[in-house]
C-alpha positions as CSV (number, residue, x, y, z in Angstrom):
1,M,6.7,-30.4,-12.4
2,E,5.1,-27.5,-14.3
3,V,1.9,-26.0,-13.0
4,S,-0.3,-23.3,-14.4
5,V,-1.0,-20.6,-12.0
6,I,-2.1,-17.0,-12.4
7,G,-1.8,-13.5,-13.8
8,S,0.1,-10.3,-13.9
9,S,1.8,-8.3,-11.2
10,Q,0.6,-4.8,-10.5
11,A,1.7,-1.9,-8.4
12,Q,-1.8,-0.5,-7.9
13,I,-2.6,-0.9,-4.3
14,G,0.8,-0.1,-3.2
15,R,2.0,0.8,-6.5
16,S,5.0,3.1,-7.0
17,E,3.5,5.8,-9.2
18,S,6.1,8.3,-10.3
19,G,8.5,6.9,-7.8
20,F,6.0,6.5,-5.0
21,V,6.2,4.1,-2.2
22,K,3.9,3.4,0.7
23,L,3.7,3.6,4.4
24,A,1.4,2.0,6.9
25,M,-0.1,2.7,10.3
26,C,-0.9,0.9,13.5
27,N,-3.1,-0.1,16.4
28,P,-3.3,1.6,19.8
29,K,-2.4,-1.6,21.5
30,V,1.0,-2.0,19.8
31,H,4.1,-0.8,21.5
32,A,7.1,0.6,19.8
33,F,8.5,-1.6,17.1
34,P,7.1,-5.0,17.9
35,R,5.4,-5.8,14.6
36,V,4.7,-4.2,11.3
37,S,2.0,-4.6,8.6
38,F,1.6,-3.5,5.0
39,P,-0.8,-2.5,2.5
40,P,-1.4,-3.6,-1.0
41,N,0.8,-2.7,-3.8
42,R,0.6,-4.8,-6.7
43,R,-1.5,-7.2,-8.6
44,G,-1.1,-10.8,-9.5
45,D,-4.4,-12.1,-10.9
46,F,-3.5,-15.7,-11.5
47,G,-3.5,-15.5,-15.2
48,R,-2.2,-18.2,-17.5
49,V,1.3,-18.5,-16.2
50,R,3.5,-21.5,-15.6
51,F,5.8,-21.9,-12.7
52,S,7.7,-24.8,-11.2
53,L,6.8,-26.0,-7.7
54,K,9.9,-28.1,-8.0
55,A,11.7,-24.9,-7.1
56,V,9.8,-24.7,-3.9
57,A,10.8,-28.2,-3.0
58,E,14.4,-27.8,-3.9
59,S,14.8,-24.4,-2.1
60,Q,12.4,-25.2,0.8
61,V,12.8,-23.2,3.9
62,A,12.2,-25.4,6.9
63,E,9.6,-24.8,9.6
64,P,9.9,-26.2,13.1
65,N,7.7,-29.2,14.0
66,K,4.5,-28.0,15.5
67,A,1.3,-29.5,16.8
68,S,-1.0,-26.9,15.3
69,A,-1.3,-25.2,12.0
70,D,-1.9,-21.9,13.8
71,T,1.6,-21.9,15.2
72,S,3.7,-19.2,13.7
73,P,7.0,-20.2,11.9
74,E,10.0,-20.2,14.1
75,F,11.6,-17.2,12.4
76,S,8.6,-15.1,13.2
77,R,8.9,-15.8,16.9
78,T,12.4,-14.5,17.1
79,N,12.7,-11.0,18.6
80,A,15.0,-9.9,15.9
81,A,13.1,-11.7,13.1
82,V,11.0,-10.1,10.4
83,K,7.5,-11.5,9.8
84,L,6.8,-12.0,6.2
85,F,3.5,-11.6,4.4
86,V,2.6,-11.9,0.6
87,G,-0.2,-9.9,-1.1
88,L,-3.0,-11.9,-2.7
89,P,-4.0,-11.0,-6.3
90,L,-5.9,-7.7,-6.5
91,D,-8.8,-9.4,-8.2
92,V,-8.8,-12.5,-5.9
93,V,-12.6,-11.8,-5.4
94,S,-14.6,-11.0,-8.5
95,D,-17.3,-8.3,-8.7
96,C,-19.8,-11.3,-8.6
97,H,-18.5,-12.1,-5.1
98,A,-16.7,-15.3,-6.1
99,V,-13.1,-16.3,-5.4
100,N,-11.2,-16.1,-8.7
101,H,-9.1,-19.3,-9.4
102,A,-9.9,-20.7,-6.0
103,R,-7.9,-23.9,-6.5
104,A,-4.8,-22.0,-7.6
105,V,-5.2,-19.6,-4.6
106,S,-5.5,-22.6,-2.2
107,V,-2.4,-24.2,-3.6
108,G,-0.5,-20.9,-3.4
109,L,-1.5,-20.6,0.3
110,K,-0.2,-24.1,1.0
111,A,3.1,-23.3,-0.8
112,L,3.5,-20.1,1.3
113,K,2.8,-22.0,4.5
114,L,5.4,-24.6,3.7
115,L,7.9,-21.8,3.0
116,G,7.3,-20.4,6.5
117,V,5.5,-17.3,5.5
118,E,3.5,-15.7,8.3
119,G,0.5,-14.7,6.3
120,V,-1.1,-12.9,3.3
121,E,-2.6,-9.5,2.6
122,L,-6.1,-9.3,1.1
123,P,-7.3,-6.2,-0.8
124,V,-11.0,-5.6,0.0
125,W,-12.6,-3.3,-2.6
126,W,-15.3,-0.7,-1.9
127,G,-16.5,-1.1,-5.5
128,V,-17.0,-4.8,-5.0
129,V,-18.6,-4.9,-1.5
130,E,-20.9,-1.9,-1.7
131,K,-21.3,-1.9,-5.4
132,E,-25.0,-1.4,-6.1
133,A,-26.4,0.8,-3.3
134,M,-25.2,2.7,-0.2
135,G,-25.4,0.5,2.8
136,K,-25.9,-2.7,0.8
137,Y,-22.8,-4.7,1.7
138,E,-21.9,-8.0,0.0
139,W,-19.0,-9.9,1.9
140,P,-19.3,-13.6,0.8
141,G,-16.3,-13.7,-1.5
142,Y,-14.0,-12.1,1.0
143,L,-15.4,-14.3,3.8
144,A,-14.5,-17.3,1.7
145,V,-10.9,-16.1,1.3
146,A,-10.6,-15.5,5.0
147,E,-11.8,-19.0,5.7
148,M,-9.2,-20.4,3.1
149,V,-6.4,-18.5,4.9
150,K,-7.6,-19.8,8.3
151,K,-7.6,-23.3,7.0
152,A,-4.1,-22.9,5.6
153,G,-2.8,-21.9,9.0
154,L,-1.8,-18.4,7.9
155,K,-2.5,-14.9,9.3
156,L,-4.4,-12.3,7.3
157,H,-3.9,-8.6,6.8
158,V,-6.9,-6.8,5.2
159,S,-6.5,-3.6,3.1
160,L,-9.8,-1.6,3.0
161,C,-9.6,0.0,-0.5
162,F,-11.7,3.0,-1.1
163,H,-10.3,3.7,-4.5
164,A,-10.7,2.3,-8.0
165,C,-8.2,0.1,-9.7
166,K,-7.7,0.3,-13.4
167,E,-5.4,-2.8,-13.5
168,A,-7.9,-5.1,-11.9
169,K,-10.8,-3.2,-13.6
170,I,-12.5,-2.4,-10.3
171,P,-14.4,0.9,-10.3
172,L,-15.8,2.9,-7.5
173,P,-19.3,1.8,-6.4
174,K,-22.0,2.5,-8.9
175,W,-24.0,4.8,-6.6
176,V,-20.9,6.8,-5.9
177,S,-20.2,7.3,-9.6
178,K,-23.9,8.3,-10.1
179,I,-23.5,11.0,-7.4
180,G,-20.3,12.1,-9.1
181,E,-22.1,12.6,-12.3
182,N,-24.4,15.2,-10.7
183,H,-21.8,16.6,-8.2
184,P,-18.4,16.3,-10.0
185,D,-16.8,18.3,-7.2
186,V,-16.7,15.1,-5.1
187,Y,-13.5,14.3,-7.1
188,F,-10.0,15.8,-7.0
189,T,-9.6,18.4,-9.8
190,D,-6.5,20.0,-11.3
191,R,-6.2,23.5,-12.6
192,S,-7.4,22.6,-16.2
193,G,-10.6,21.2,-14.7
194,E,-9.8,17.6,-15.2
195,R,-11.4,15.3,-12.6
196,Y,-9.6,12.4,-11.0
197,K,-12.3,9.8,-10.7
198,E,-10.5,6.9,-9.0
199,C,-11.1,8.1,-5.4
200,L,-13.0,10.8,-3.6
201,S,-11.6,14.2,-2.9
202,L,-10.5,14.6,0.7
203,A,-12.7,17.7,0.9
204,V,-15.8,15.6,1.0
205,D,-14.8,14.2,4.4
206,D,-17.2,16.7,6.0
207,V,-19.6,17.5,3.2
208,S,-23.0,15.8,3.3
209,V,-23.3,14.9,-0.4
210,F,-23.9,11.2,-0.1
211,E,-27.7,11.0,0.6
212,G,-27.2,13.3,3.5
213,K,-24.1,11.6,4.8
214,T,-20.5,12.9,4.8
215,G,-17.6,11.0,3.2
216,L,-16.2,10.1,6.6
217,Q,-19.6,8.7,7.7
218,V,-19.7,6.5,4.6
219,Y,-16.2,5.2,5.3
220,K,-17.1,4.5,8.9
221,E,-20.3,2.6,8.1
222,F,-18.3,0.4,5.7
223,C,-15.7,-0.3,8.5
224,E,-18.5,-1.1,11.0
225,S,-20.1,-3.6,8.5
226,F,-16.7,-5.2,8.0
227,K,-16.1,-5.5,11.7
228,V,-19.5,-7.2,12.3
229,S,-19.2,-9.5,9.3
230,F,-15.6,-10.7,10.1
231,E,-16.0,-10.8,13.9
232,P,-15.1,-14.6,14.0
233,Y,-11.7,-13.8,12.4
234,L,-10.7,-10.6,14.0
235,G,-7.8,-10.9,16.4
236,S,-7.2,-14.6,15.4
237,T,-6.8,-15.0,11.7
238,I,-7.1,-11.3,10.9
239,T,-4.3,-9.5,12.7
240,G,-3.9,-6.4,10.7
241,I,-6.1,-3.8,8.9
242,T,-4.9,-1.2,6.5
243,M,-7.1,1.9,6.1
244,G,-7.3,3.3,2.6
245,L,-6.4,6.9,2.6
246,G,-6.5,8.1,-1.0
247,P,-5.2,7.3,-4.5
248,N,-4.1,3.7,-4.6
249,G,-4.8,3.6,-0.9
250,E,-2.1,6.1,-0.1
251,L,-2.1,9.2,2.0
252,R,-1.5,11.7,-0.8
253,Y,-3.0,13.8,-3.5
254,P,-3.3,12.2,-7.0
255,S,-0.7,14.6,-8.3
256,H,1.1,12.2,-10.7
257,H,-1.7,10.4,-12.5
258,H,-0.5,11.5,-15.9
259,T,2.3,9.7,-17.7
260,A,4.7,10.9,-20.3
261,P,4.4,9.7,-23.9
262,D,7.1,7.0,-23.2
263,G,5.1,5.8,-20.2
264,S,7.3,7.2,-17.6
265,V,6.3,9.4,-14.7
266,Q,9.2,11.7,-14.0
267,G,7.7,15.2,-13.9
268,V,6.8,17.3,-10.9
269,G,3.0,16.6,-11.0
270,E,0.2,19.1,-10.4
271,F,-1.5,20.5,-7.4
272,Q,-5.0,19.0,-7.0
273,C,-6.9,21.8,-5.3
274,Y,-9.5,23.0,-7.7
275,D,-12.7,21.2,-6.8
276,R,-15.3,23.6,-5.4
277,N,-15.2,22.1,-1.9
278,I,-11.5,22.4,-1.4
279,L,-11.4,25.9,-3.0
280,S,-13.9,26.9,-0.4
281,H,-11.4,25.9,2.3
282,L,-8.6,27.7,0.6
283,K,-10.7,30.9,0.2
284,Q,-11.6,30.9,3.9
285,H,-8.0,30.3,4.9
286,A,-6.7,33.1,2.7
287,E,-9.3,35.6,4.1
288,A,-8.3,34.6,7.6
289,A,-4.7,35.3,6.8
290,G,-5.6,38.8,5.4
291,N,-4.7,38.0,1.8
292,P,-8.0,37.1,0.0
293,L,-6.3,37.0,-3.4
294,W,-4.2,34.1,-2.3
295,G,-7.4,32.0,-2.0
296,L,-8.4,32.0,-5.7
297,G,-6.5,28.8,-6.6
298,G,-3.1,27.1,-6.6
299,P,0.2,28.7,-7.9
300,H,-0.2,30.1,-11.4
301,D,3.5,29.7,-12.1
302,A,3.9,26.0,-11.3
303,P,4.9,23.5,-14.1
304,S,2.5,20.8,-15.4
305,Y,2.5,17.1,-14.8
306,N,5.4,15.9,-16.9
307,Q,7.5,19.0,-16.8
308,S,10.7,19.6,-14.9
309,P,11.0,21.9,-11.9
310,N,12.8,24.6,-14.0
311,H,10.1,24.7,-16.7
312,N,8.3,27.4,-14.7
313,P,9.4,29.7,-11.8
314,F,7.6,28.2,-8.8
315,F,9.8,25.2,-8.1
316,K,13.2,26.7,-9.2
317,D,15.9,25.9,-6.6
318,N,17.1,29.5,-6.6
319,G,14.5,32.3,-6.6
320,G,11.5,30.0,-6.9
321,S,8.3,31.3,-5.5
322,W,7.9,28.3,-3.3
323,E,10.2,30.2,-0.9
324,S,8.0,33.4,-1.0
325,P,5.5,34.3,1.7
326,Y,2.7,33.2,-0.7
327,G,4.5,29.9,-1.4
328,D,4.8,29.1,2.3
329,F,1.1,30.0,2.8
330,F,-0.1,27.8,0.1
331,L,2.1,24.8,0.7
332,S,1.3,24.9,4.5
333,W,-2.4,24.9,3.8
334,Y,-2.2,22.3,1.1
335,S,-0.2,19.8,3.2
336,N,-2.3,20.5,6.3
337,Q,-5.5,19.6,4.4
338,L,-3.9,16.2,3.6
339,A,-2.7,15.7,7.2
340,S,-6.2,16.5,8.6
341,H,-7.7,14.0,6.2
342,G,-5.2,11.3,7.2
343,N,-5.8,12.0,10.9
344,A,-9.6,11.8,10.5
345,L,-9.5,8.5,8.8
346,L,-6.9,6.9,11.1
347,S,-8.7,8.1,14.1
348,M,-11.9,6.6,12.9
349,A,-10.3,3.3,12.0
350,S,-8.5,3.1,15.3
351,S,-11.6,3.7,17.3
352,T,-13.7,1.3,15.2
353,F,-11.2,-1.6,15.8
354,S,-9.9,-0.5,19.2
355,H,-11.3,-3.5,21.1
356,K,-9.9,-6.0,18.6
357,D,-6.5,-7.5,18.7
358,V,-5.5,-6.1,15.3
359,T,-3.0,-3.6,14.1
360,V,-4.4,-0.7,12.1
361,S,-2.2,0.7,9.4
362,G,-2.1,3.3,6.7
363,V,-0.1,3.8,3.5
364,V,2.2,6.8,2.8
365,P,4.1,6.9,-0.5
366,L,7.7,7.6,-0.9
367,V,7.7,10.3,-3.6
368,H,11.4,10.2,-4.3
369,S,11.6,11.9,-7.7
370,W,13.4,15.3,-7.5
371,F,14.4,14.6,-3.9
372,K,17.9,15.9,-4.5
373,T,16.6,19.3,-5.4
374,R,16.0,22.0,-2.8
375,S,12.3,22.4,-3.5
376,H,11.4,18.7,-3.7
377,P,8.5,19.5,-6.2
378,A,7.1,16.0,-6.6
379,E,6.6,15.7,-2.8
380,L,5.0,19.2,-2.6
381,T,2.4,18.5,-5.3
382,A,1.7,15.1,-3.5
383,G,1.0,17.0,-0.3
384,F,4.2,16.7,1.7
385,Y,5.7,20.0,2.6
386,N,9.2,18.6,2.6
387,T,12.1,20.8,1.3
388,A,15.8,21.2,1.8
389,G,15.1,23.3,4.9
390,R,11.9,21.7,6.2
391,D,11.0,18.2,7.4
392,G,7.6,17.4,5.9
393,Y,7.3,14.0,7.4
394,D,7.4,14.9,11.1
395,V,3.8,15.9,11.1
396,V,2.8,12.7,9.3
397,A,4.6,10.5,11.8
398,E,3.0,12.5,14.6
399,I,-0.4,11.7,13.2
400,F,0.4,8.0,13.1
401,A,1.7,8.2,16.7
402,R,-1.4,10.1,17.9
403,N,-3.7,7.4,16.5
404,S,-1.4,4.5,17.5
405,C,-1.1,3.4,13.9
406,K,1.7,1.7,12.0
407,M,3.3,3.2,8.9
408,I,3.8,1.1,5.8
409,L,6.9,1.9,3.7
410,P,6.7,0.2,0.3
411,G,9.9,1.3,-1.4
412,M,12.3,-1.1,0.3
413,D,13.3,-2.7,-3.0
414,L,14.4,0.7,-4.5
415,S,18.0,1.9,-4.8
416,D,19.4,5.2,-6.0
417,E,21.5,3.3,-8.4
418,H,18.6,2.0,-10.5
419,Q,16.6,5.3,-10.8
420,P,16.1,7.1,-14.1
421,Q,18.7,9.7,-15.0
422,G,17.7,13.3,-14.9
423,C,15.0,13.4,-12.2
424,A,17.3,13.8,-9.1
425,S,15.7,10.8,-7.4
426,S,16.9,9.3,-4.1
427,P,14.6,6.7,-2.7
428,E,17.2,5.6,-0.2
429,S,17.6,9.1,1.3
430,L,13.9,9.7,1.5
431,L,13.3,6.3,3.1
432,A,15.9,7.1,5.7
433,Q,14.3,10.5,6.4
434,V,10.8,9.0,6.9
435,M,12.1,6.2,9.1
436,S,13.9,8.8,11.2
437,S,10.7,10.7,11.7
438,C,8.9,7.5,12.7
439,L,11.7,6.7,15.2
440,K,11.4,10.1,16.7
441,H,7.6,9.6,17.4
442,K,7.9,5.9,18.2
443,V,5.8,4.9,15.2
444,E,6.1,1.2,14.1
445,I,7.2,0.6,10.5
446,S,6.1,-2.1,8.1
447,G,8.0,-2.7,4.8
448,Q,6.8,-3.4,1.3
449,N,8.3,-3.6,-2.2
450,S,7.1,-1.3,-4.9
451,S,7.9,-3.7,-7.8
452,I,8.8,-7.3,-8.4
453,S,10.7,-6.7,-11.5
454,Q,14.1,-5.7,-10.2
455,V,15.6,-9.2,-9.6
456,P,18.0,-9.7,-8.0
457,A,18.8,-6.0,-7.2
458,G,15.4,-5.5,-5.5
459,F,15.8,-8.5,-3.2
460,K,19.3,-7.2,-2.3
461,M,17.9,-3.9,-1.2
462,I,15.0,-5.6,0.7
463,K,17.5,-7.7,2.6
464,K,19.6,-4.7,3.4
465,N,16.7,-2.7,4.7
466,L,15.3,-5.6,6.8
467,L,18.6,-7.1,8.1
468,D,20.7,-4.0,8.6
469,D,22.0,-3.5,12.1
470,N,19.9,-0.3,12.4
471,A,16.8,-1.8,10.8
472,V,13.5,-1.1,12.7
473,V,11.1,-3.0,10.3
474,D,9.8,-6.3,11.8
475,L,7.1,-7.0,9.2
476,F,7.4,-7.1,5.4
477,T,4.7,-7.7,2.8
478,Y,5.9,-8.9,-0.6
479,Q,3.6,-7.6,-3.3
480,R,2.1,-9.5,-5.0
481,M,1.1,-13.1,-5.8
482,G,0.8,-13.7,-9.6
483,A,2.7,-14.4,-12.8
484,L,6.0,-12.7,-12.0
485,F,5.9,-13.8,-8.4
486,F,5.8,-17.5,-9.4
487,S,8.3,-17.1,-12.2
488,P,11.4,-19.4,-11.6
489,E,13.8,-16.5,-11.1
490,N,11.6,-14.4,-8.8
491,F,10.4,-17.3,-6.8
492,R,13.9,-18.6,-6.2
493,S,14.9,-15.2,-5.0
494,F,11.9,-15.0,-2.8
495,T,12.6,-18.4,-1.1
496,E,16.2,-17.1,-0.5
497,L,14.7,-14.0,1.1
498,V,12.5,-16.2,3.4
499,R,15.6,-18.2,4.3
500,S,17.7,-15.2,5.1
501,L,14.9,-13.8,7.3
502,S,14.4,-17.1,9.1
503,Q,18.0,-17.8,10.0
504,P,20.2,-14.9,8.8
505,S,23.3,-16.4,10.3
506,M,22.8,-20.0,9.1
507,D,23.5,-21.7,5.8
508,F,20.5,-23.2,4.1
509,D,21.9,-26.7,4.3
510,D,22.1,-26.3,8.1
511,L,18.4,-25.6,8.5
512,P,16.4,-28.5,10.1
513,S,13.8,-30.7,8.3
514,V,14.6,-29.5,4.8
515,N,14.2,-32.9,3.3
516,A,10.9,-33.6,5.0
517,K,9.5,-30.2,3.9
518,A,10.8,-30.7,0.4
519,A,8.9,-34.0,0.2
520,E,5.8,-32.4,1.5
521,T,6.0,-29.6,-1.0
522,K,6.3,-32.2,-3.8
523,Q,3.1,-33.7,-2.6
524,V,1.5,-30.3,-2.7
525,A,2.8,-29.9,-6.3
526,A,1.1,-33.1,-7.3
527,K,-2.2,-31.9,-5.9
528,V,-1.7,-28.5,-7.7
529,E,-1.3,-30.3,-11.0
530,A,-4.4,-32.4,-10.5
531,N,-6.5,-29.4,-9.5
532,L,-5.4,-27.3,-12.4
533,Q,-6.0,-30.1,-14.8
534,M,-9.6,-30.3,-13.5
535,E,-10.0,-26.6,-14.0
536,A,-8.8,-26.8,-17.5
537,A,-11.0,-29.7,-18.4
């Protein structure tokens, strides 16, 4: 049976930009490595796509019999099992506060429930909720989705997105953009003066530019409104909240927002430290260090966005000025600004939701391009002072631990073998390093994919990272529901992933109740067809 479902997949919320991947954070009440949660990464907007729900029936993963729809699937109750979530489309709620393709979303939720998936991830956009005026919050569309998820018997992780999304055509709130027109230094700025207008600069966290309020106060009031509005769901349906921390929701600078003419992003990126507010911090820091000339701006001899490390002297492996006293001064300051920003937002989120039985998370990217060089330039421009002789993720993990937050790692589908030639990339090595830092500080880790296009290689890496003997991830979010997700090849691979996580030592034919669940899925497919025919009429 063929059924029309929805749109394209995107890597925006958790998207892998220039080889980026994401991390998440956690709640004070969670102990070492019991659960994990993920942030958004990709878009599936339920476009005009056809997928076969027959595949669901034929490859159905069985659930145990249960009296209540709220009971978690058997595989998620096993100590060694990994809880599986699926991201909803980025534009599941329109800017008019309606649920986009509600029937298709409802059917998708039923299919995921039948497969034994634990829950779904919902991106909540600042530019949709607080669109018109500061303090005017509109939650009805997102409340409707929460109710749909509750009725489907699934859990819900919410990603609070304080950034814009080009793919889903979701801008920042209108009132924020208006302030930005008069005060452009609220945005990150590169050395040429170009503004990055898809999120606010971290330097406005403590600047009262928003009608007398600081950036941190604006974020906190949004979170407080969310807490009040979703009170009936928190701790029951909603079990996880991911705090947006920067570009695409990730804890980083927007250092790689330019692409090469061929569409790739393989250069070193650029430092984003030229807005007036952050330059003021740099100036003060340089004067305190006794070198005021170091506070005039970023390195003058660093390459540009799409250039290689050797194009200019700063990042050269041998003799590069990144190893000079000035280089250490600047890179330490630059990374500390990012760390302070992450700590402030995570601390605020943890305190806001501290009395709720939810896990608070945050996303950190895996900037794996040029990892095999000594200077790790792509990581440096993104704000991670990680080099051949320095662990730049220890301080990040310590911040997560301090705030009892989980860390989301999106690149679990990436392998060294499938990376572009010539950019010295190693996502596997970087992932291992970050996970090691998390283990050291007892930070829980959630997993996530950065792309749904590498089939079956991506699924192979996901299974390896989740089922390896040394694996520490117990929650994985597959990004994201949409056209590619429901394509026959991808969905077949996804059901096999669910099966392997449910009963890693059993053959599919040995799982209980397969025939009963297959029949139930066929009934759902019939309802899907009827609903979509009504929508098309």
